[in-house]
N, CA, C, O and the ligand as a Tripos MOL2 file, in Angstrom:
@<TRIPOS>MOLECULE
protein
  261   259    66     0     0
PROTEIN
NO_CHARGES

@<TRIPOS>ATOM
      1 N           0.8420   -1.1910    0.0000 N.3       1 MET1
      2 CA          0.0000    0.0000    0.0000 C.3       1 MET1
      3 C           0.8800    1.2450    0.0000 C.2       1 MET1
      4 O           1.8640    1.3320    0.7340 O.2       1 MET1
      5 N           0.5090    2.1870   -0.8260 N.am      2 THR2
      6 CA          1.3180    3.4030   -0.9030 C.3       2 THR2
      7 C           0.4270    4.6320   -0.7610 C.2       2 THR2
      8 O          -0.7880    4.5810   -0.9550 O.2       2 THR2
      9 N           1.0720    5.7200   -0.4190 N.am      3 ILE3
     10 CA          0.3710    6.9990   -0.3340 C.3       3 ILE3
     11 C           0.6180    7.7400   -1.6450 C.2       3 ILE3
     12 O           1.7610    7.9290   -2.0620 O.2       3 ILE3
     13 N          -0.4420    8.1450   -2.2690 N.am      4 HIS4
     14 CA         -0.3400    8.9690   -3.4710 C.3       4 HIS4
     15 C          -0.8810   10.3540   -3.1340 C.2       4 HIS4
     16 O          -1.7230   10.5200   -2.2520 O.2       4 HIS4
     17 N          -0.3770   11.3240   -3.8530 N.am      5 VAL5
     18 CA         -0.8760   12.6840   -3.6570 C.3       5 VAL5
     19 C          -1.5840   13.0990   -4.9350 C.2       5 VAL5
     20 O          -1.0150   13.0380   -6.0240 O.2       5 VAL5
     21 N          -2.8220   13.5190   -4.7890 N.am      6 CYS6
     22 CA         -3.6100   13.9400   -5.9420 C.3       6 CYS6
     23 C          -2.9920   15.1830   -6.5690 C.2       6 CYS6
     24 O          -2.6690   16.1470   -5.8750 O.2       6 CYS6
     25 N          -2.8330   15.1480   -7.8880 N.am      7 SER7
     26 CA         -2.2340   16.3090   -8.5550 C.3       7 SER7
     27 C          -3.2420   17.4420   -8.7230 C.2       7 SER7
     28 O          -2.8630   18.5730   -9.0280 O.2       7 SER7
     29 N          -4.5110   17.1440   -8.5270 N.am      8 THR8
     30 CA         -5.5450   18.1730   -8.6750 C.3       8 THR8
     31 C          -5.8280   18.8900   -7.3530 C.2       8 THR8
     32 O          -5.7790   20.1180   -7.2810 O.2       8 THR8
     33 N          -6.1260   18.1080   -6.3040 N.am      9 CYS9
     34 CA         -6.4830   18.7580   -5.0310 C.3       9 CYS9
     35 C          -5.3420   18.6960   -4.0120 C.2       9 CYS9
     36 O          -5.4560   19.2470   -2.9170 O.2       9 CYS9
     37 N          -4.2380   18.0210   -4.3750 N.am     10 THR10
     38 CA         -3.0040   17.9180   -3.5680 C.3      10 THR10
     39 C          -3.1770   17.2010   -2.2270 C.2      10 THR10
     40 O          -2.3120   17.3090   -1.3580 O.2      10 THR10
     41 N          -4.2840   16.4700   -2.0460 N.am     11 LYS11
     42 CA         -4.4540   15.7150   -0.8030 C.3      11 LYS11
     43 C          -3.8590   14.3190   -0.9400 C.2      11 LYS11
     44 O          -3.9280   13.7120   -2.0090 O.2      11 LYS11
     45 N          -3.2700   13.8050    0.1530 N.am     12 PRO12
     46 CA         -2.7400   12.4460    0.1250 C.3      12 PRO12
     47 C          -3.8440   11.4110    0.3390 C.2      12 PRO12
     48 O          -4.7850   11.6430    1.0980 O.2      12 PRO12
     49 N          -3.7180   10.2660   -0.3380 N.am     13 PHE13
     50 CA         -4.6740    9.1680   -0.1290 C.3      13 PHE13
     51 C          -3.9570    7.8440   -0.2940 C.2      13 PHE13
     52 O          -2.8930    7.7720   -0.9080 O.2      13 PHE13
     53 N          -4.5500    6.7940    0.2600 N.am     14 MET14
     54 CA         -3.9760    5.4530    0.1610 C.3      14 MET14
     55 C          -4.3830    4.8160   -1.1550 C.2      14 MET14
     56 O          -5.5060    4.9990   -1.6240 O.2      14 MET14
     57 N          -3.4670    4.0720   -1.7470 N.am     15 ALA15
     58 CA         -3.7740    3.3280   -2.9640 C.3      15 ALA15
     59 C          -3.0910    1.9780   -2.8840 C.2      15 ALA15
     60 O          -1.9390    1.8720   -2.4640 O.2      15 ALA15
     61 N          -3.8130    0.9520   -3.2920 N.am     16 TRP16
     62 CA         -3.2260   -0.3840   -3.3350 C.3      16 TRP16
     63 C          -3.8370   -1.1550   -4.4840 C.2      16 TRP16
     64 O          -4.9590   -0.8860   -4.9130 O.2      16 TRP16
     65 N          -3.0660   -2.1330   -4.9770 N.am     17 GLU17
     66 CA         -3.5230   -2.9330   -6.1040 C.3      17 GLU17
     67 C          -4.3490   -4.1130   -5.6130 C.2      17 GLU17
     68 O          -4.0550   -4.6950   -4.5690 O.2      17 GLU17
     69 N          -5.3750   -4.4620   -6.3650 N.am     18 GLN18
     70 CA         -6.1350   -5.6740   -6.0990 C.3      18 GLN18
     71 C          -5.2010   -6.8610   -6.2430 C.2      18 GLN18
     72 O          -4.4130   -6.9310   -7.1870 O.2      18 GLN18
     73 N          -5.2920   -7.7900   -5.3080 N.am     19 LYS19
     74 CA         -4.5010   -9.0090   -5.4430 C.3      19 LYS19
     75 C          -5.4010  -10.0940   -6.0280 C.2      19 LYS19
     76 O          -6.0730  -10.8270   -5.3020 O.2      19 LYS19
     77 N          -5.3960  -10.1740   -7.3300 N.am     20 LEU20
     78 CA         -6.2330  -11.1540   -8.0100 C.3      20 LEU20
     79 C          -5.3680  -11.9670   -8.9510 C.2      20 LEU20
     80 O          -4.2850  -11.5530   -9.3670 O.2      20 LEU20
     81 N          -5.8930  -13.1540   -9.2740 N.am     21 ASP21
     82 CA         -5.1830  -14.0330  -10.1670 C.3      21 ASP21
     83 C          -5.4500  -13.5930  -11.6090 C.2      21 ASP21
     84 O          -6.3780  -14.0720  -12.2600 O.2      21 ASP21
     85 N          -4.6380  -12.6970  -12.0760 N.am     22 VAL22
     86 CA         -4.8120  -12.1380  -13.4210 C.3      22 VAL22
     87 C          -3.4760  -12.2080  -14.1420 C.2      22 VAL22
     88 O          -2.4310  -12.3240  -13.5020 O.2      22 VAL22
     89 N          -3.4990  -12.1410  -15.4590 N.am     23 PRO23
     90 CA         -2.2150  -12.1240  -16.1830 C.3      23 PRO23
     91 C          -1.3420  -10.9690  -15.7030 C.2      23 PRO23
     92 O          -1.7950   -9.8290  -15.6040 O.2      23 PRO23
     93 N          -0.0880  -11.2830  -15.4100 N.am     24 ALA24
     94 CA          0.7930  -10.2750  -14.8120 C.3      24 ALA24
     95 C           1.4980   -9.4290  -15.8680 C.2      24 ALA24
     96 O           2.7130   -9.5190  -16.0450 O.2      24 ALA24
     97 N           0.7470   -8.6380  -16.5390 N.am     25 TYR25
     98 CA          1.3760   -7.6550  -17.4150 C.3      25 TYR25
     99 C           0.8830   -6.2780  -16.9990 C.2      25 TYR25
    100 O          -0.2140   -6.1080  -16.4670 O.2      25 TYR25
    101 N           1.7200   -5.3310  -17.2580 N.am     26 LYS26
    102 CA          1.4230   -3.9830  -16.7780 C.3      26 LYS26
    103 C           0.4050   -3.2850  -17.6640 C.2      26 LYS26
    104 O           0.4620   -3.3300  -18.8930 O.2      26 LYS26
    105 N          -0.5180   -2.6450  -16.9860 N.am     27 LEU27
    106 CA         -1.5260   -1.8350  -17.6700 C.3      27 LEU27
    107 C          -1.4820   -0.4460  -17.0540 C.2      27 LEU27
    108 O          -0.9820   -0.2510  -15.9470 O.2      27 LEU27
    109 N          -2.0080    0.4960  -17.7850 N.am     28 MET28
    110 CA         -2.1930    1.8070  -17.1960 C.3      28 MET28
    111 C          -3.6250    1.8560  -16.6840 C.2      28 MET28
    112 O          -4.5790    1.9340  -17.4580 O.2      28 MET28
    113 N          -3.7510    1.8090  -15.3820 N.am     29 GLU29
    114 CA         -5.0780    1.7980  -14.7740 C.3      29 GLU29
    115 C          -5.3500    3.1220  -14.0770 C.2      29 GLU29
    116 O          -4.4570    3.6860  -13.4450 O.2      29 GLU29
    117 N          -6.5700    3.6180  -14.1860 N.am     30 PRO30
    118 CA         -6.8540    4.8980  -13.5490 C.3      30 PRO30
    119 C          -6.8320    4.8140  -12.0230 C.2      30 PRO30
    120 O          -7.4480    3.9370  -11.4180 O.2      30 PRO30
    121 N          -6.1230    5.7270  -11.4410 N.am     31 LEU31
    122 CA         -6.0560    5.8700   -9.9930 C.3      31 LEU31
    123 C          -6.9440    7.0660   -9.6680 C.2      31 LEU31
    124 O          -6.6310    8.2020  -10.0230 O.2      31 LEU31
    125 N          -8.0530    6.7940   -8.9910 N.am     32 THR32
    126 CA         -9.0550    7.8460   -8.7810 C.3      32 THR32
    127 C          -8.9570    8.4540   -7.3920 C.2      32 THR32
    128 O          -8.9820    7.7460   -6.3850 O.2      32 THR32
    129 N          -8.8480    9.7520   -7.3520 N.am     33 CYS33
    130 CA         -8.7640   10.4670   -6.0790 C.3      33 CYS33
    131 C         -10.0790   10.3420   -5.3230 C.2      33 CYS33
    132 O         -11.1340   10.6580   -5.8740 O.2      33 CYS33
    133 N         -10.0380    9.8810   -4.0550 N.am     34 PRO34
    134 CA        -11.2700    9.7250   -3.2810 C.3      34 PRO34
    135 C         -11.8650   11.0600   -2.8270 C.2      34 PRO34
    136 O         -12.9970   11.0960   -2.3440 O.2      34 PRO34
    137 N         -11.1210   12.1460   -2.9760 N.am     35 TYR35
    138 CA        -11.6370   13.4530   -2.5430 C.3      35 TYR35
    139 C         -12.3430   14.1840   -3.6750 C.2      35 TYR35
    140 O         -13.4900   14.6070   -3.5380 O.2      35 TYR35
    141 N         -11.6390   14.3260   -4.7990 N.am     36 CYS36
    142 CA        -12.2050   15.1470   -5.8760 C.3      36 CYS36
    143 C         -12.6170   14.3160   -7.0910 C.2      36 CYS36
    144 O         -13.2280   14.8510   -8.0160 O.2      36 CYS36
    145 N         -12.2930   13.0090   -7.1070 N.am     37 GLY37
    146 CA        -12.7230   12.1500   -8.2060 C.3      37 GLY37
    147 C         -11.8730   12.2400   -9.4550 C.2      37 GLY37
    148 O         -12.1870   11.6150  -10.4670 O.2      37 GLY37
    149 N         -10.8050   13.0080   -9.3950 N.am     38 ASP38
    150 CA         -9.9080   13.1300  -10.5340 C.3      38 ASP38
    151 C          -9.1610   11.8060  -10.7080 C.2      38 ASP38
    152 O          -8.7380   11.2100   -9.7180 O.2      38 ASP38
    153 N          -8.9910   11.3370  -11.9380 N.am     39 SER39
    154 CA         -8.2580   10.0860  -12.1110 C.3      39 SER39
    155 C          -7.0550   10.2600  -13.0170 C.2      39 SER39
    156 O          -7.0850   10.9900  -14.0080 O.2      39 SER39
    157 N          -5.9840    9.5510  -12.6340 N.am     40 THR40
    158 CA         -4.7230    9.6070  -13.3520 C.3      40 THR40
    159 C          -4.3210    8.1840  -13.6950 C.2      40 THR40
    160 O          -4.3290    7.3330  -12.8060 O.2      40 THR40
    161 N          -3.9730    7.8840  -14.9310 N.am     41 PRO41
    162 CA         -3.5220    6.5300  -15.2410 C.3      41 PRO41
    163 C          -2.1540    6.2450  -14.5970 C.2      41 PRO41
    164 O          -1.2000    7.0030  -14.7700 O.2      41 PRO41
    165 N          -2.0890    5.1420  -13.8580 N.am     42 VAL42
    166 CA         -0.8520    4.7280  -13.1970 C.3      42 VAL42
    167 C          -0.6510    3.2470  -13.5070 C.2      42 VAL42
    168 O          -1.6100    2.4740  -13.5360 O.2      42 VAL42
    169 N           0.5880    2.8630  -13.7350 N.am     43 GLU43
    170 CA          0.9000    1.4840  -14.0810 C.3      43 GLU43
    171 C           0.4880    0.5140  -12.9750 C.2      43 GLU43
    172 O           0.7890    0.7340  -11.8020 O.2      43 GLU43
    173 N          -0.2050   -0.5640  -13.3610 N.am     44 SER44
    174 CA         -0.6630   -1.5630  -12.4070 C.3      44 SER44
    175 C          -0.8360   -2.8880  -13.1300 C.2      44 SER44
    176 O          -1.0970   -2.9090  -14.3320 O.2      44 SER44
    177 N          -0.6920   -4.0090  -12.3980 N.am     45 VAL45
    178 CA         -0.9690   -5.3040  -13.0250 C.3      45 VAL45
    179 C          -2.4370   -5.6840  -12.8770 C.2      45 VAL45
    180 O          -2.9080   -6.5850  -13.5710 O.2      45 VAL45
    181 N          -3.1670   -5.0200  -11.9890 N.am     46 THR46
    182 CA         -4.5870   -5.3120  -11.8450 C.3      46 THR46
    183 C          -5.3380   -3.9890  -11.9290 C.2      46 THR46
    184 O          -5.3940   -3.3740  -12.9950 O.2      46 THR46
    185 N          -5.9080   -3.5520  -10.8270 N.am     47 TRP47
    186 CA         -6.4720   -2.2120  -10.7960 C.3      47 TRP47
    187 C          -6.3180   -1.6690   -9.3890 C.2      47 TRP47
    188 O          -5.9460   -2.3810   -8.4560 O.2      47 TRP47
    189 N          -6.6120   -0.4000   -9.2690 N.am     48 TRP48
    190 CA         -6.3500    0.3050   -8.0220 C.3      48 TRP48
    191 C          -7.5700    0.4120   -7.1280 C.2      48 TRP48
    192 O          -8.6820    0.6780   -7.5840 O.2      48 TRP48
    193 N          -7.3320    0.1990   -5.8410 N.am     49 ASN49
    194 CA         -8.2800    0.6030   -4.8170 C.3      49 ASN49
    195 C          -7.7280    1.8780   -4.2040 C.2      49 ASN49
    196 O          -6.5170    2.0090   -4.0260 O.2      49 ASN49
    197 N          -8.5880    2.7990   -3.8890 N.am     50 THR50
    198 CA         -8.1220    4.0020   -3.2010 C.3      50 THR50
    199 C          -9.0040    4.2690   -2.0010 C.2      50 THR50
    200 O         -10.1800    3.9050   -1.9790 O.2      50 THR50
    201 N          -8.4220    4.9050   -1.0110 N.am     51 GLN51
    202 CA         -9.1770    5.2480    0.1910 C.3      51 GLN51
    203 C          -8.6640    6.5620    0.7410 C.2      51 GLN51
    204 O          -7.4560    6.7890    0.8110 O.2      51 GLN51
    205 N          -9.5670    7.4070    1.1240 N.am     52 ALA52
    206 CA         -9.1880    8.6890    1.7220 C.3      52 ALA52
    207 C          -8.5180    8.4530    3.0740 C.2      52 ALA52
    208 O          -8.8790    7.5260    3.7990 O.2      52 ALA52
    209 N          -7.5550    9.2830    3.4030 N.am     53 LEU53
    210 CA         -6.9580    9.2400    4.7320 C.3      53 LEU53
    211 C          -7.8420   10.0430    5.6780 C.2      53 LEU53
    212 O          -8.5410   10.9660    5.2620 O.2      53 LEU53
    213 N          -7.7990    9.6770    6.9620 N.am     54 THR54
    214 CA         -8.4900   10.5010    7.9480 C.3      54 THR54
    215 C          -7.7150   11.8090    8.0890 C.2      54 THR54
    216 O          -6.5790   11.9260    7.6310 O.2      54 THR54
    217 N          -8.3390   12.7690    8.7200 N.am     55 GLU55
    218 CA         -7.6940   14.0730    8.9540 C.3      55 GLU55
    219 C          -6.3560   13.8780    9.6690 C.2      55 GLU55
    220 O          -5.3530   14.5080    9.3330 O.2      55 GLU55
    221 N          -6.3700   12.9830   10.6690 N.am     56 GLU56
    222 CA         -5.1730   12.7030   11.4640 C.3      56 GLU56
    223 C          -4.0700   12.0710   10.6080 C.2      56 GLU56
    224 O          -2.9030   12.4520   10.7060 O.2      56 GLU56
    225 N          -4.4540   11.0990    9.7680 N.am     57 GLU57
    226 CA         -3.4850   10.4450    8.8890 C.3      57 GLU57
    227 C          -2.8920   11.4300    7.8800 C.2      57 GLU57
    228 O          -1.7110   11.3480    7.5420 O.2      57 GLU57
    229 N          -3.7180   12.3570    7.4050 N.am     58 GLN58
    230 CA         -3.2050   13.3870    6.4830 C.3      58 GLN58
    231 C          -2.1670   14.2490    7.1760 C.2      58 GLN58
    232 O          -1.1300   14.5770    6.5980 O.2      58 GLN58
    233 N          -2.4520   14.6150    8.4280 N.am     59 GLN59
    234 CA         -1.5160   15.4410    9.2020 C.3      59 GLN59
    235 C          -0.1940   14.6850    9.3900 C.2      59 GLN59
    236 O           0.8860   15.2440    9.2030 O.2      59 GLN59
    237 N          -0.3020   13.4030    9.7630 N.am     60 ASP60
    238 CA          0.8820   12.5750    9.9770 C.3      60 ASP60
    239 C           1.7100   12.4950    8.7120 C.2      60 ASP60
    240 O           2.9340   12.6210    8.7390 O.2      60 ASP60
    241 N           1.0120   12.2820    7.5940 N.am     61 TYR61
    242 CA          1.7100   12.1650    6.3230 C.3      61 TYR61
    243 C           2.4200   13.4630    5.9780 C.2      61 TYR61
    244 O           3.5940   13.4580    5.6080 O.2      61 TYR61
    245 N           1.7130   14.5610    6.0970 N.am     62 LEU62
    246 CA          2.2830   15.8610    5.7390 C.3      62 LEU62
    247 C           3.4500   16.2390    6.6530 C.2      62 LEU62
    248 O           4.4140   16.8640    6.2110 O.2      62 LEU62
    249 N           3.3580   15.8600    7.9220 N.am     63 SER63
    250 CA          4.4540   16.1910    8.8320 C.3      63 SER63
    251 C           5.6580   15.2810    8.6470 C.2      63 SER63
    252 O           6.7500   15.5930    9.1220 O.2      63 SER63
    253 N           5.4670   14.1500    7.9540 N.am     64 SER64
    254 CA          6.5990   13.2460    7.7040 C.3      64 SER64
    255 C           7.3470   13.5870    6.4140 C.2      64 SER64
    256 O           8.3790   12.9790    6.1270 O.2      64 SER64
    257 N           6.8520   14.5370    5.6410 N.am     65 LEU65
    258 CA          7.5070   14.9050    4.3700 C.3      65 LEU65
    259 C           8.8140   15.6610    4.6130 C.2      65 LEU65
    260 O           9.4920   16.0450    3.6600 O.2      65 LEU65
    261 ZN         -8.0300   15.0130   -5.6960 Zn       66 ZN66
@<TRIPOS>BOND
     1     1     2 1
     2     2     3 1
     3     3     4 2
     4     3     5 am
     5     5     6 1
     6     6     7 1
     7     7     8 2
     8     7     9 am
     9     9    10 1
    10    10    11 1
    11    11    12 2
    12    11    13 am
    13    13    14 1
    14    14    15 1
    15    15    16 2
    16    15    17 am
    17    17    18 1
    18    18    19 1
    19    19    20 2
    20    19    21 am
    21    21    22 1
    22    22    23 1
    23    23    24 2
    24    23    25 am
    25    25    26 1
    26    26    27 1
    27    27    28 2
    28    27    29 am
    29    29    30 1
    30    30    31 1
    31    31    32 2
    32    31    33 am
    33    33    34 1
    34    34    35 1
    35    35    36 2
    36    35    37 am
    37    37    38 1
    38    38    39 1
    39    39    40 2
    40    39    41 am
    41    41    42 1
    42    42    43 1
    43    43    44 2
    44    43    45 am
    45    45    46 1
    46    46    47 1
    47    47    48 2
    48    47    49 am
    49    49    50 1
    50    50    51 1
    51    51    52 2
    52    51    53 am
    53    53    54 1
    54    54    55 1
    55    55    56 2
    56    55    57 am
    57    57    58 1
    58    58    59 1
    59    59    60 2
    60    59    61 am
    61    61    62 1
    62    62    63 1
    63    63    64 2
    64    63    65 am
    65    65    66 1
    66    66    67 1
    67    67    68 2
    68    67    69 am
    69    69    70 1
    70    70    71 1
    71    71    72 2
    72    71    73 am
    73    73    74 1
    74    74    75 1
    75    75    76 2
    76    75    77 am
    77    77    78 1
    78    78    79 1
    79    79    80 2
    80    79    81 am
    81    81    82 1
    82    82    83 1
    83    83    84 2
    84    83    85 am
    85    85    86 1
    86    86    87 1
    87    87    88 2
    88    87    89 am
    89    89    90 1
    90    90    91 1
    91    91    92 2
    92    91    93 am
    93    93    94 1
    94    94    95 1
    95    95    96 2
    96    95    97 am
    97    97    98 1
    98    98    99 1
    99    99   100 2
   100    99   101 am
   101   101   102 1
   102   102   103 1
   103   103   104 2
   104   103   105 am
   105   105   106 1
   106   106   107 1
   107   107   108 2
   108   107   109 am
   109   109   110 1
   110   110   111 1
   111   111   112 2
   112   111   113 am
   113   113   114 1
   114   114   115 1
   115   115   116 2
   116   115   117 am
   117   117   118 1
   118   118   119 1
   119   119   120 2
   120   119   121 am
   121   121   122 1
   122   122   123 1
   123   123   124 2
   124   123   125 am
   125   125   126 1
   126   126   127 1
   127   127   128 2
   128   127   129 am
   129   129   130 1
   130   130   131 1
   131   131   132 2
   132   131   133 am
   133   133   134 1
   134   134   135 1
   135   135   136 2
   136   135   137 am
   137   137   138 1
   138   138   139 1
   139   139   140 2
   140   139   141 am
   141   141   142 1
   142   142   143 1
   143   143   144 2
   144   143   145 am
   145   145   146 1
   146   146   147 1
   147   147   148 2
   148   147   149 am
   149   149   150 1
   150   150   151 1
   151   151   152 2
   152   151   153 am
   153   153   154 1
   154   154   155 1
   155   155   156 2
   156   155   157 am
   157   157   158 1
   158   158   159 1
   159   159   160 2
   160   159   161 am
   161   161   162 1
   162   162   163 1
   163   163   164 2
   164   163   165 am
   165   165   166 1
   166   166   167 1
   167   167   168 2
   168   167   169 am
   169   169   170 1
   170   170   171 1
   171   171   172 2
   172   171   173 am
   173   173   174 1
   174   174   175 1
   175   175   176 2
   176   175   177 am
   177   177   178 1
   178   178   179 1
   179   179   180 2
   180   179   181 am
   181   181   182 1
   182   182   183 1
   183   183   184 2
   184   183   185 am
   185   185   186 1
   186   186   187 1
   187   187   188 2
   188   187   189 am
   189   189   190 1
   190   190   191 1
   191   191   192 2
   192   191   193 am
   193   193   194 1
   194   194   195 1
   195   195   196 2
   196   195   197 am
   197   197   198 1
   198   198   199 1
   199   199   200 2
   200   199   201 am
   201   201   202 1
   202   202   203 1
   203   203   204 2
   204   203   205 am
   205   205   206 1
   206   206   207 1
   207   207   208 2
   208   207   209 am
   209   209   210 1
   210   210   211 1
   211   211   212 2
   212   211   213 am
   213   213   214 1
   214   214   215 1
   215   215   216 2
   216   215   217 am
   217   217   218 1
   218   218   219 1
   219   219   220 2
   220   219   221 am
   221   221   222 1
   222   222   223 1
   223   223   224 2
   224   223   225 am
   225   225   226 1
   226   226   227 1
   227   227   228 2
   228   227   229 am
   229   229   230 1
   230   230   231 1
   231   231   232 2
   232   231   233 am
   233   233   234 1
   234   234   235 1
   235   235   236 2
   236   235   237 am
   237   237   238 1
   238   238   239 1
   239   239   240 2
   240   239   241 am
   241   241   242 1
   242   242   243 1
   243   243   244 2
   244   243   245 am
   245   245   246 1
   246   246   247 1
   247   247   248 2
   248   247   249 am
   249   249   250 1
   250   250   251 1
   251   251   252 2
   252   251   253 am
   253   253   254 1
   254   254   255 1
   255   255   256 2
   256   255   257 am
   257   257   258 1
   258   258   259 1
   259   259   260 2
@<TRIPOS>SUBSTRUCTURE
     1 MET1         2 RESIDUE 1 A MET
     2 THR2         6 RESIDUE 1 A THR
     3 ILE3        10 RESIDUE 1 A ILE
     4 HIS4        14 RESIDUE 1 A HIS
     5 VAL5        18 RESIDUE 1 A VAL
     6 CYS6        22 RESIDUE 1 A CYS
     7 SER7        26 RESIDUE 1 A SER
     8 THR8        30 RESIDUE 1 A THR
     9 CYS9        34 RESIDUE 1 A CYS
    10 THR10       38 RESIDUE 1 A THR
    11 LYS11       42 RESIDUE 1 A LYS
    12 PRO12       46 RESIDUE 1 A PRO
    13 PHE13       50 RESIDUE 1 A PHE
    14 MET14       54 RESIDUE 1 A MET
    15 ALA15       58 RESIDUE 1 A ALA
    16 TRP16       62 RESIDUE 1 A TRP
    17 GLU17       66 RESIDUE 1 A GLU
    18 GLN18       70 RESIDUE 1 A GLN
    19 LYS19       74 RESIDUE 1 A LYS
    20 LEU20       78 RESIDUE 1 A LEU
    21 ASP21       82 RESIDUE 1 A ASP
    22 VAL22       86 RESIDUE 1 A VAL
    23 PRO23       90 RESIDUE 1 A PRO
    24 ALA24       94 RESIDUE 1 A ALA
    25 TYR25       98 RESIDUE 1 A TYR
    26 LYS26      102 RESIDUE 1 A LYS
    27 LEU27      106 RESIDUE 1 A LEU
    28 MET28      110 RESIDUE 1 A MET
    29 GLU29      114 RESIDUE 1 A GLU
    30 PRO30      118 RESIDUE 1 A PRO
    31 LEU31      122 RESIDUE 1 A LEU
    32 THR32      126 RESIDUE 1 A THR
    33 CYS33      130 RESIDUE 1 A CYS
    34 PRO34      134 RESIDUE 1 A PRO
    35 TYR35      138 RESIDUE 1 A TYR
    36 CYS36      142 RESIDUE 1 A CYS
    37 GLY37      146 RESIDUE 1 A GLY
    38 ASP38      150 RESIDUE 1 A ASP
    39 SER39      154 RESIDUE 1 A SER
    40 THR40      158 RESIDUE 1 A THR
    41 PRO41      162 RESIDUE 1 A PRO
    42 VAL42      166 RESIDUE 1 A VAL
    43 GLU43      170 RESIDUE 1 A GLU
    44 SER44      174 RESIDUE 1 A SER
    45 VAL45      178 RESIDUE 1 A VAL
    46 THR46      182 RESIDUE 1 A THR
    47 TRP47      186 RESIDUE 1 A TRP
    48 TRP48      190 RESIDUE 1 A TRP
    49 ASN49      194 RESIDUE 1 A ASN
    50 THR50      198 RESIDUE 1 A THR
    51 GLN51      202 RESIDUE 1 A GLN
    52 ALA52      206 RESIDUE 1 A ALA
    53 LEU53      210 RESIDUE 1 A LEU
    54 THR54      214 RESIDUE 1 A THR
    55 GLU55      218 RESIDUE 1 A GLU
    56 GLU56      222 RESIDUE 1 A GLU
    57 GLU57      226 RESIDUE 1 A GLU
    58 GLN58      230 RESIDUE 1 A GLN
    59 GLN59      234 RESIDUE 1 A GLN
    60 ASP60      238 RESIDUE 1 A ASP
    61 TYR61      242 RESIDUE 1 A TYR
    62 LEU62      246 RESIDUE 1 A LEU
    63 SER63      250 RESIDUE 1 A SER
    64 SER64      254 RESIDUE 1 A SER
    65 LEU65      258 RESIDUE 1 A LEU
    66 ZN66       261 GROUP 0 **** ****
């Protein structure tokens, strides 16, 4: 699981790939921001799940930069 930062609203969110039995070749799959709904194609072998961080998690992330 990784933290991505939305290029549109600049908020951090969690993103992780589905672990499914699928052919392991890279695709460009849309990574959708849970805050503003903006999507950016990012390389993935399956597809992306995204989840908004809580206010506290956002603070922690921003203070760790
Ligand atoms: Zn966004």
